C-alpha distance (Angstrom), angle and dihedral (degrees) to the residues before:
residue distance angle dihedral
M1 . . .
S2 3.76 . .
G3 3.81 128.8 .
T4 3.74 139.1 71.7
N5 3.83 132.2 -62.2
K6 3.82 118.8 -141.9
R7 3.82 112.9 -146.2
I8 3.76 136.9 -176.7
T9 3.76 111.8 -143.4
F10 3.86 138.7 -161.8
A11 3.81 111.8 -103.7
R12 3.79 105.5 170.4
S13 3.79 143.3 -22.7
P14 3.79 109.2 -87.4
Q15 3.82 120.1 -112.2
G16 3.70 101.6 -138.6
L17 3.81 114.6 -34.3
P18 3.79 114.6 13.6
T19 3.82 119.6 -98.6
L20 3.77 134.2 -166.8
E21 3.79 88.9 -102.0
D22 3.79 89.2 67.3
F23 3.83 89.6 71.0
G24 3.73 137.6 62.3
A25 3.83 135.5 -166.2
D26 3.78 137.5 -147.1
E27 3.77 142.7 157.6
V28 3.80 125.5 -129.8
A29 3.81 134.6 168.7
I30 3.74 116.8 -75.0
P31 3.84 106.4 -96.1
K32 3.80 121.0 -117.2
P33 3.80 120.8 -133.0
A34 3.75 119.8 -117.6
N35 3.80 124.5 -148.5
G36 3.86 108.7 -59.2
E37 3.87 91.7 24.4
F38 3.78 138.3 95.0
L39 3.75 132.9 -154.1
S40 3.80 118.3 -136.3
R41 3.83 135.5 -178.2
S42 3.80 114.9 -131.5
I43 3.77 116.6 -123.1
Y44 3.83 103.3 171.8
L45 3.78 129.3 18.6
S46 3.75 121.1 -156.3
L47 3.81 118.6 -133.6
D48 3.82 113.5 -159.1
P49 3.84 132.3 174.2
Y50 3.82 92.2 -123.1
Y51 3.81 89.3 71.8
R52 3.81 85.9 77.2
N53 3.83 89.1 64.4
V54 3.82 91.4 44.6
M55 3.78 88.2 55.1
K56 3.82 89.5 59.9
N57 3.86 90.4 43.2
S58 3.75 96.3 -115.6
Q59 3.71 114.2 -164.0
I60 3.85 91.3 -128.5
Y61 3.79 92.7 73.0
Q62 3.81 130.2 64.0
D63 3.83 94.3 -140.4
R64 3.84 121.2 92.9
L65 3.75 124.5 -171.0
A66 3.79 133.8 -156.5
A67 3.81 125.8 -174.3
G68 3.77 109.4 -76.0
D69 3.78 96.1 23.8
V70 3.79 118.1 130.4
M71 3.81 109.2 -102.1
V72 3.82 111.1 -103.5
G73 3.76 123.0 -119.5
E74 3.77 144.5 128.2
T75 3.76 122.0 -96.9
V76 3.70 141.6 -173.4
A77 3.82 106.0 -125.6
Q78 3.78 143.1 169.3
I79 3.78 119.8 -130.5
V80 3.77 110.5 -119.6
E81 3.81 100.4 174.9
S82 3.80 128.8 14.5
K83 3.82 135.5 -167.0
H84 3.81 90.1 161.7
P85 3.85 117.0 106.5
D86 3.78 93.6 -139.0
Y87 3.81 101.9 47.2
K88 3.76 132.5 54.6
A89 3.82 135.3 -163.7
G90 3.79 113.9 -83.8
E91 3.74 97.8 32.0
Y92 3.81 119.9 126.6
V93 3.76 117.9 -129.6
A94 3.81 142.8 173.7
V95 3.79 103.5 -127.9
R96 3.84 136.4 158.1
N97 3.77 97.9 -109.4
G98 3.80 92.7 147.2
W99 3.78 124.2 -149.8
Q100 3.81 99.0 -26.5
Q101 3.74 141.7 93.9
Y102 3.86 98.2 -119.8
A103 3.83 135.4 19.9
V104 3.77 140.4 164.1
S105 3.78 123.0 -125.9
K106 3.76 136.8 -170.0
G107 3.82 89.3 -146.7
D108 3.85 97.4 -103.7
G109 3.77 111.0 149.5
V110 3.78 93.4 -3.0
R111 3.80 120.6 147.6
R112 3.75 125.1 -159.2
I113 3.78 115.5 -129.3
D114 3.81 124.3 -143.2
P115 3.82 107.4 -150.0
A116 3.82 89.5 -161.3
V117 3.85 93.3 67.3
A118 3.80 98.0 56.7
P119 3.85 139.7 -32.9
I120 3.83 107.7 -58.1
S121 3.80 92.1 -118.1
T122 3.77 90.0 69.6
A123 3.83 88.3 70.8
L124 3.84 84.9 76.8
G125 3.77 95.2 44.1
V126 3.77 130.9 25.9
L127 3.82 93.1 1.3
G128 3.74 93.8 39.4
M129 3.85 138.4 58.3
P130 3.79 94.1 -51.4
G131 3.81 92.3 49.5
L132 3.81 91.3 45.4
T133 3.80 90.4 51.9
G134 3.80 92.4 52.7
F135 3.78 95.6 40.1
A136 3.82 98.9 44.3
G137 3.78 93.5 40.9
T138 3.76 93.5 52.4
I139 3.80 96.0 45.2
S140 3.85 100.4 37.7
L141 3.83 102.0 33.6
G142 3.77 107.3 17.0
E143 3.81 98.5 42.3
P144 3.73 95.7 -173.7
K145 3.80 116.3 -159.9
P146 3.80 127.9 -154.3
G147 3.82 107.3 -78.6
D148 3.74 94.9 23.2
T149 3.80 118.8 132.3
F150 3.81 106.6 -125.4
V151 3.81 118.3 -169.8
V152 3.75 123.5 -168.5
S153 3.84 129.2 -176.3
A154 3.79 123.2 -145.8
A155 3.75 79.6 31.6
T156 3.79 99.6 177.5
G157 3.77 98.5 47.3
P158 3.73 123.6 96.7
V159 3.81 96.6 -95.7
G160 3.80 94.8 40.2
S161 3.75 96.0 43.1
T162 3.79 92.3 49.5
A163 3.84 91.5 48.2
G164 3.76 92.3 47.3
Q165 3.74 97.6 46.6
T166 3.84 92.2 43.7
A167 3.85 88.5 54.1
R168 3.83 91.2 46.7
L169 3.79 91.7 51.0
M170 3.81 87.1 49.6
G171 3.75 89.5 57.7
A172 3.84 102.9 -98.6
R173 3.76 125.9 135.7
V174 3.77 104.4 -116.8
V175 3.77 127.1 -149.9
G176 3.80 118.5 -176.5
I177 3.82 131.0 -155.5
A178 3.75 115.0 -148.4
G179 3.79 142.6 152.3
G180 3.80 116.1 -103.0
K181 3.79 138.6 4.0
E182 3.80 94.1 -89.0
K183 3.77 94.3 58.2
C184 3.83 93.2 43.4
D185 3.83 91.4 49.4
Y186 3.80 89.4 50.5
A187 3.86 91.8 49.0
V188 3.83 91.5 55.8
R189 3.80 99.2 34.9
E190 3.76 101.2 40.4
L191 3.81 107.8 18.1
G192 3.79 94.4 42.9
Y193 3.86 99.3 -123.8
A194 3.71 117.7 161.4
A195 3.79 90.8 -132.2
C196 3.80 141.0 -13.7
V197 3.83 126.5 -148.2
N198 3.77 118.4 -145.4
Y199 3.82 105.0 -139.5
K200 3.84 90.9 -161.1
E201 3.80 92.4 66.4
G202 3.80 129.0 65.7
D203 3.87 128.6 -32.4
L204 3.81 107.8 -24.7
A205 3.83 95.6 -156.0
A206 3.84 91.1 50.1
N207 3.79 93.0 45.5
L208 3.78 90.0 50.1
K209 3.78 90.4 51.7
T210 3.82 89.5 54.7
A211 3.84 92.1 48.1
C212 3.75 93.3 44.0
P213 3.80 107.6 36.9
N214 3.81 94.6 165.3
G215 3.78 92.2 48.6
I216 3.80 132.5 -106.2
D217 3.79 116.9 -63.4
V218 3.83 98.5 -179.5
Y219 3.80 128.8 17.3
F220 3.72 121.5 -169.5
D221 3.84 104.3 -160.6
N222 3.85 119.1 -154.8
V223 3.80 98.1 157.7
A224 3.86 112.8 32.8
G225 3.79 113.6 -170.1
D226 3.86 120.6 82.0
T227 3.81 91.6 -10.9
L228 3.80 91.0 60.9
V229 3.83 90.2 48.1
A230 3.82 90.0 53.8
V231 3.74 92.9 49.5
I232 3.79 95.1 49.5
K233 3.80 87.6 60.4
N234 3.82 90.5 61.1
L235 3.82 105.4 44.4
A236 3.80 123.1 140.7
L237 3.80 121.4 -138.8
G238 3.74 110.8 -74.7
A239 3.83 94.2 15.1
R240 3.81 122.0 174.3
I241 3.82 120.5 -143.7
I242 3.82 119.0 -163.2
L243 3.83 111.6 -157.3
C244 3.73 103.8 -155.3
G245 3.84 112.1 140.4
M246 3.76 136.8 16.1
I247 3.79 103.6 -166.2
E248 3.75 91.3 153.0
A249 3.82 90.3 61.0
Y250 3.84 102.0 35.5
S251 3.81 92.5 91.4
M252 3.76 96.5 43.9
D253 3.85 117.7 108.9
K254 3.81 91.0 -141.7
P255 3.80 133.5 19.6
P256 3.77 116.6 -83.7
A257 3.79 121.9 -120.5
G258 3.80 112.4 -84.1
P259 3.83 125.8 -112.6
W260 3.84 123.6 -96.8
L261 3.89 102.6 -92.5
G262 3.77 98.7 -160.8
P263 3.81 93.1 103.1
I264 3.83 89.0 53.0
V265 3.77 88.6 60.8
G266 3.73 93.8 43.8
A267 3.79 92.7 51.4
R268 3.87 92.4 44.6
A269 3.78 83.6 -128.7
I270 3.78 129.0 172.3
M271 3.75 124.5 -138.6
K272 3.83 118.7 -161.6
G273 3.77 131.3 -176.7
L274 3.81 117.9 -130.9
V275 3.78 125.2 -152.8
V276 3.74 113.4 171.1
Y277 3.81 94.7 -143.0
D278 3.80 87.6 74.1
H279 3.79 91.6 62.4
V280 3.80 105.4 45.1
A281 3.80 89.7 119.6
M282 3.78 87.5 70.5
Q283 3.84 92.7 62.5
P284 3.85 94.9 98.4
R285 3.86 88.8 49.8
L286 3.77 90.2 51.9
Q287 3.77 91.3 51.3
R288 3.80 92.9 49.6
T289 3.77 97.7 41.6
V290 3.77 105.1 35.7
G291 3.82 90.8 33.3
G292 3.78 88.0 56.1
W293 3.81 93.2 46.8
I294 3.76 90.0 52.4
Q295 3.82 92.7 50.2
S296 3.84 90.9 48.3
G297 3.81 92.6 48.4
Q298 3.86 95.0 -117.9
F299 3.80 93.4 113.5
K300 3.88 125.5 57.1
Y301 3.75 131.5 -167.2
R302 3.74 138.3 179.6
E303 3.85 131.6 -152.9
D304 3.81 131.4 -157.0
I305 3.83 106.1 -156.2
A306 3.82 127.3 -170.0
E307 3.79 117.1 -163.0
G308 3.82 121.4 -124.4
I309 3.80 134.6 13.4
E310 3.82 89.1 -98.5
K311 3.75 89.6 67.0
A312 3.81 95.9 56.7
P313 3.83 98.3 93.7
Q314 3.84 93.6 49.4
A315 3.84 90.9 45.5
F316 3.81 90.2 50.9
C317 3.83 91.0 49.0
D318 3.75 88.9 50.4
L319 3.83 92.2 49.3
M320 3.81 90.8 54.2
R321 3.81 89.9 52.4
G322 3.76 93.9 50.7
K323 3.79 95.0 -111.0
N324 3.78 95.8 127.3
F325 3.88 124.3 90.2
G326 3.76 111.5 -154.5
K327 3.78 131.7 -11.2
S328 3.77 108.5 -12.0
L329 3.87 112.0 -131.6
V330 3.77 138.6 161.1
R331 3.81 118.2 -142.6
I332 3.85 102.4 -140.9
G333 3.78 98.9 172.1
P334 3.78 139.4 9.2
D335 3.79 118.3 -66.8
K336 3.80 104.1 -138.8
V337 3.81 97.9 176.2
């Protein structure tokens, strides 16, 4: 296949919040697949907060970046040429093409996508890594029971909304934490939460106490920082805290001071770290369960889509400043499904 391949590259590690100067761009020839490889065209690119840690080469993540490297990231793509025995042209796949229009793959870590289950973009959101994070973390670590009060921060994003809706469908009373009236209204009206606390208004700890009069049984933490401090003040006896994301701290140059842990002891609470790579075996269960909920109308999701590979840096900067509403995606090429 002839033509050029537009790419967004890594320029430097951000100092604080990411800026456009932290990225570069170039164009190269479209690569050709060798035997045992396939070439695919990217349709959707996933933007996720953890990229900020990848950009500073955090030891938690497998990816490492040097200046000029293509930014890493998962995409939904369509195979356009295949020399791989297990994949054929025309198939849709979730594959780590990164921030570029075309890429070759040996098939490692690739997932086939069935367009009949849900729109293909969901393979990067509620049916992809973010969804698996929220689903597996809730079921395996949070273990909400009917009647539990389940609180989730970043409550309308793909991880938070999957965690919250999973807990709701397991019988828990779900309270979201989100920024702004629009997001909180959406959480209650569309996601079915019992309440949603706007962290931008008033005293968060006091507002959580009002929303959770019997205390918090499970907290799914996507932000850390002051939000975690407020939650710790409102724990029920035997509470479980799932430490998933730390978006408040990702752009800090050094770790923030930790919260006072006295209430953890008093509540006999358990705090557990969640890394999605430990739960990849639950991906088929996610597809069956959440895919079924989507088809039956019990599960809602929202996407925030930027148009064109050139918009990826700005969309990522917006994501890290909380300006997105829903799963942040970039449409790189036409979706012909």
